[in-house]
Each structure stands twice: as C-alpha cells, then as structure tokens.
N, C-alpha and C positions, 0 to 999 in steps of 0.2 A: 766637518760640520760642528759648530760650537753649541753648547747649551743655552738655552734661554734662561734668564733670570728667573728666580721663584715667582709663581704668580700671585703672591700675597695671600690673602685667604678666600680668593675666588675659588668656588668649586669648579673644576674642569670636567666636562664630560667628553667621552669619546666619539669616534665616528660610529655608524650605524654597523650593527653585528653583521657577520658573515651571513647569517641565515637571511636577514633582511636583504642584503646586497644581493645574493645569490638568487633570490625569488624576483628581484627587479630585472637581473640580467635574463633569467629564464622568460619572463614576460616579454622583455624586448626581443628576444630571439622569436618567441612565438608569433611576434607581430610582422615577421618580415614579409609573408605573403600578402598580408593586409595592405602593408605601405607600398610594396610593390604595385599592388593592383589600383591603388589611389593616386600614384605618383604622376601618370600622365595628366590626369584631369587637376592635379595641383599645379604643373607646368602651365596648363592653359589657363588658369585661374590667376597664375604667379603669386600664390599664396596656398596654404595649408587648406584642403577640403574641409566641409563642415564635419565629415565623419572624423578625420584625423585630429581636427581642433577639439572635437569632444573627447577623443581616446585620450589625447595628451592630458587635459584637466582631469578626466575621471580617474585616470590611472597614477596621478600624481607626477608625472614626468616633468612637470615644469618646477618643481619644488625639491628636486633631488638634492642640491647642495646647501639648501638653506638648513641652518641649525633646527635642532629639534624644539627648541624654546620658541621659534616663529612658526612651528607646524610643519617643518621641512623633515627629510630623512636623514640629512647630515651623512650622505655618503662620503667616503674617502676619495681623493683623487683617483687613487687605482680603481676602486669601483665605478666612479663615474666614467672613467675611460672605458671600462668592460661595458656598460650599458651603452655608451654612445657608439662603439664598434658595432654592436648588433643593430642598433637602429639605423646606423648608417648603410648597413647591408640591405635594408629595405628601401630606404631613400635618404640620400645624403643631405637634402634640403630640409627635411624633417629633423634631422640631427643637428643641423646648423642653427635652426629656430630654437631646439632645446638648448644648445651650448650657449646663445645668446641670452636668453631668458634665464637660464640657471646661473650663468656667470653674472649678469648684472644683478639678478635679485641677491645672490650671495654676497657680492660687493657692496650692495646696500646693506645687508647685515653687518657689515664692518663701520658703516657711518655712525656719527655722534647719535646719542641717545634720542634727541629731538627728532631726527630722521626717522630712526626706527619707529618710534611712536606714531608719527604721522603715517607713515606708509604702511606699516604693518597694524594698524589699529583694529581691523576687522579680520586679522589672520593673515595667513600666506597668501601673497597675490603675485602674479606675472608682472615682471618688470623689464622692459627693453630699453635701449638708449643708443646715444651716439654722442660723440664729443667734437667731431671735426667734419666740417667748418663749424666753429663755434656760434652760439647766438649771443645776445647783448643782454646783460642784467643792468638795470638802473635802480638804485637804492631810493626807497620812499620810506614813509614812517610805518613801521611795523613790518616791512618786508622787501620786496623786490618786484619790479615789473619786469618781465622777460619777452623778448623779441627774438625770433630766429627761425631757420629752415634748417632741418637735420635731415639728410638723405641717409640711405642705407640703414633704415630702422628695421632690422630683421625681427620678425615675430611682432610686427606693430598691429597685427590683427588679433593677437592672442593676449596682448598686455593690456592691463589696467593702469599702470604707472610708466612713466619713462624718467630715465636718468639723463639730463642733458648737459654737454658742456657749454659753459658759457664764459666769455670775459666781462669784466666791468666796463662801462660805457666809456671811461677815460684810457682804457688799457690799448696799447700799440706795440704787439711784441710777439714772439714766437709762442705757438700752440704745442704745449708739451704735456706728458703725463703730469698729473698734479694740479691740472686746470680746474677751475671752480666748477662744480656740479649743483645743478638744481633738480629738483624732483617735482613733475608736473603730472596731473592726471591725464590719461589719454583723451578723456572727452573734454579737455581744456584746449585741446589743439585740433588742427584739421589734418587729414591725411591726403596728400597729393599722389596719384597714381602714376608712379615715374619709374617702377622697377621693369625696364625691358632690357633684358641681358641675355647673354648666351649660356651662362651657367648659373646654378642654384636660383632657378626661375621661380621655384616653388616656395621661397622664404618669405615672401610678402614685405620685402626689404624697400618700402616706399618712403616717401618724404613726410616727415611731421612738421607742421608749422604752427607757430605759437605767435600771436599777434596781440599785445599789450595783456599779458596774462600776469595777473597778480598772484605772488606767492607769499605766505608767511616767512618769517626769518627762519622758522624750523625746518623749512624745506631747501635751505640753501646751505651747501657746504663749501666754504672758501678754501682755495688752495693752502692757505697759511694753517688750516686746522689739521688735527691728527687724522682725518679719515684714511683708512686702509692701513693704518699702524697699530701696533699692538699698544692698547690703552686699558689697563687693568682697573683703570678709576670709572669706567663706564658701569652702568647698571646692566646694560645688555651686552655681557661678556661671560665666557667661560666654556664655549663649545671649541672643541679641537679646530674647527675651521676658522675660529677667530685668530688664530696663530698664523694661518697660511699667507704667503706673499701673493699679492693679487695678480699681477702680470704673469709671472712664470706659472701660476696655477690655471689661470684661463688660456694662456697659450698652449701648455701641455695637454690639457683634457680637449682642446680645439683641434689638435692634430691628431688625436685618437680617432675622431669620426673620419678623417680622410684614410687612414689605415682600413678601417672598416669597409669604405667604399672601394678601395683599390683590391681588397681581398674578394669582395663580390665580383670585381672584374675579373681577377684570376679564375673564380669559380666557373664564370661563363665561357673564358677561353678553354679552360681544362675540360669541361664538358662536352665542348665541339671538337676537341682533337682527335678523337677516335673516328668521326664522323666526316670531318672535311678533308678533301684531299688537297695535296699541294699542286695546285694549277700550274700547267706548262712543263710538268715533270711525270715519270713514270714511277714515282716514289709511293703513290696511293695516299693512306691516311697520314695526317700530320705526326701520328704517333711512330710512324715509320721513318720519320725525318730526323737525323741527327741535329739538323739546325734548329728545326722548330723546338725540339725537346731540350736542346741546351738553352735557347732563349727562355722558354718556359720556366726552367729550373733557376735561371738567373732571376727572372722578375720574382719568382717565389723567394728566393734567397734574400733579394732586397727588401721585400715585404716583412720577411722574419726579422732581419736585421733592425728595421724600423720599429717593431715590436719590440725587440730587447732594449732598444734605447728608449722607448716610450716608458715601458714599466719599470726601468732603472730609475728615470726621472719621477715618475709617479710615486714610487716607494720613497725617495727622498723627500717628496712633499708630504707624504704620510706621516713620516718620522717627525717633520717639523709640528704637526699637529699633537704630537705627543713630548713636545719641549725642545726640539732641536731648531737651528735657524741656518739660513744660508748667508754666507759671506758675500761681499760684492763680487770677489773674484770667482766664487762658486755660481752666483747668478750670471756672470758673463759665460763661463763654460756652459751653463745651462742653455743659454741662448744660441751658442754654437752647436749644441747637440740637438737643439731643435732644428736649426738650419740644415743638419745633416739628415734628419728624419725627412724634411720636406724634399731634399734632393733624391732620395731613395724612393719616396712616394711618386713624385713626378717621374722619375725615371722608368719605375716600374709600369705605371699607368700608359707611358708613352710606347714602351716596349710591348704591352698587352695589346695596343691597338694596332701596331704594326703586325702582330700575330693573328689578330681577329679579321685583318683584311679591309679591304675597301668598302665591304658591305656593313662593316660596323658603324660607317658615318652616316647611315640612314637614320633620319630621327625618330623612327619607330623601333629602332633596336634599343633594348634596354642599356646595353653597354655603352651607348652613345651618351645616354644621360649622365652615367656614373662619370664617365671621362669629362664631360663638360663641367660638371660639378667640381670634380677634383682640379681640373685646369684652372678654374677661377678661384677656387678657395685657397689654392698654394700661392696665389699673388696677393693675398691678404698682407697688409704692411707688416703685421707681426710675423710673418712666415717667409719674407723675404730673405734668401739665405745669404746673400752678400752683406747685407747690413749686420745679420747675427755673427758671422765671421769676422767682420770688421771690428765689432765691439769686443769680441774674445781676443783677437790680435792686438787690440790696443791695451786692453786689460793685463795681457802677458807681458807686454814690454814695457809697461807703465806710460805709454804715450798719452797725449791728452785725449779723454773720452769725447766720443760725438754724441752721447745722450746722458740725460741725467740717470742716476741709479734707478729710478723709479720705473724707467722704461726697459730695464734688464729683464 
C-alpha cells in the first residue's frame, strides 16, 4: 500500500474514538432480542416495523459512516463491521437496511460541494438509492428532468433522499460504475409495492418511480466529475472517510452482516446439539456423534476464517483513512478475498441447515429466516465469487480486464 500525497492545508480528522465505537457495538448487541422479536412482523410487512424504524433513527444507526462535519459518527470500516455483525444477529434484514442507507449516505458525503450543500442542508439525513436499471435525465435550463423506475430500493421507507443512477437521453451504452447520479427527495417519487421475495423480505426494497421530476444542476453528478475521488479542493473535505475507496468499503462492510447472520445460525445449531437425537441411530444426542461434531467444527472454522479475512480487509481500509491507498492490483486482490468470504459464509450456512435438519425449513423457525436472508444476500452482484476471482486472475496475469477499476 502506497502513501497518499500530502493533503495540502486541509485539516484531517480521524475516525470515531474507540469509546464511541465500543458503545455503539454494545448498543447493537443489546438490541438482539428486540430485533428478533420484531423480525417476523417485519417479514409480513416486507419492511422494518414502526418500532424498528424509530429505533434506527433515535439511536443514530442510519448515520454511522457519515463524517462528523455532517452530523455522523464517522465510524471506521472496522467498527462499522463490528456493529453490523451484532445487528445481523438480531435481524439480517435490518442490518441490510443499515448497510444500504449508511453506505449511500456516506458516498453522498464524497460528492461535489453542491450536492452536499443541497442534501445535508438540514443536517444528517437517510439516503437510499439504486443505479440499475438506470433512469433517464434530460437537460433543461437550470437543471434536469428525471424519469425512471428503480427497483431494489432497500431502506426506501426510512430514507429522505435517493441517489439514483441515470443515463442521459441520448446515451446508448453499457451501465457501469461511474454512471451519472442524480439526487431526488423521496417525496418527489412514488413507491410501488414490488418487494415479494424469498429472502431479505423485511428490507422494504420496493420500486421508486420518478415521472418528469425537475432537479437543479446542483443535484446532478455527471460521470465525468470527480465524485468519489479524493479531491482536496472541496470545501467539504477533511474526514478520514473522505479518503476511503467507495466500492471496496461498501462491499467489505456489507459482507460483515452476513457473517453475523451465519454466526447466529451457528449459535442456534450449537444450542440444539445436546438436545436433539440423531434419528434412525442409537447414538443419542448429536453431541455424541462424531459426524455431527466434525461438521459443526468445520462450519465454525469456516466462519472464523471469514472473520479473519473480513477484519484484515477492514484494517487495510482503516489505514487508508490515515493516509494510505490501494493500488489497482490490491483492489483486485481485495475483490478476490471478498469472494472467498462469500464462499465460506455460504458453505457454512448450507452445512448448518443440514445439521439443523428438515424441521429447520419450517417458516416459523428463526434459523430459516437467517438462512433465506444469507442465501439471497450472497447472490448480490458485488458478492458473486466467480466475478471476483476472474477480476483477480486477469489482474494477476495482465489479461484484458472485464470491469473498470471503479468496480473493483
């Protein structure tokens, strides 16, 4: 990892203190029973319950990554991962909502000054968003007219603003990271109730629709601008989080919640092991079965290994916040390490369901909800292992890349 150039005369602030971070982790841990109790109703509603919605806002869990200058906690990637693991043990769907809103709100804090002035004019706000399929933007005097339908808007019911991907009306090409982003208030759009899925049901990931919505120039970020890049000329600059790379940070902290979810699955299976018999055998409880204990130990080791990778990657991101940077080769390696975490998490979750037995597939069993949430989340486009491995393989051999560096 190389050192960044000196940040001029800008005063840089560090991440939140250990005391602040530890308090947030402990608060997240204390909420596990509450979140587990609310989760069934959240699944029925297909969105966080009113009680959970209020908790997220009152406790500040939707502004964990925002820099302090915007009223956030400015958690480091490592500490945000720690919080996400604990929240996911209560309800992975809520940790997913937190991930999307925190990640999108933080990315907005990297946007040009004009966007930050507009979006954060009244203090810290929750921002969700989607970029694919993109909407359309038409240039008019003083701004843009936006039309589009964006599905998978996780946290749509908790957010005040949305960051939406758009192409210009005369554009006909691939949709890649670096696409134009416009900022719309949620009350400028309508929400279509479309989130009918098998996993992550409680995330409120419905479809936002904009019809001829005008926004001023200050709320549009064209792909040719320096959004998301280190720009010491901005007025809104100086936090450690201003130095973090967008995609690796969001991807890494997003995987943390999946580790928390599968850790909770392990806890459920471990608690049942002394009580449940090995049916059709004379073995007795599963703790007396070498096969069950071997499989349980393997699943636990897979989770442990995923956590080792997670906190190694998070520590690298923490150091970027204090003046280091990732090269393109290191970003490719980072992508492959994330792919390995996903394979470990997926493998552990499937093994634990074999160990839990067929009764675990009853919809009223808590482990079933964790398994469905993990199964769906591991299929997110940023998590698909084969893509991550190919990116790393091509970078290692010098072969033609399949993604722009911004997607690493």
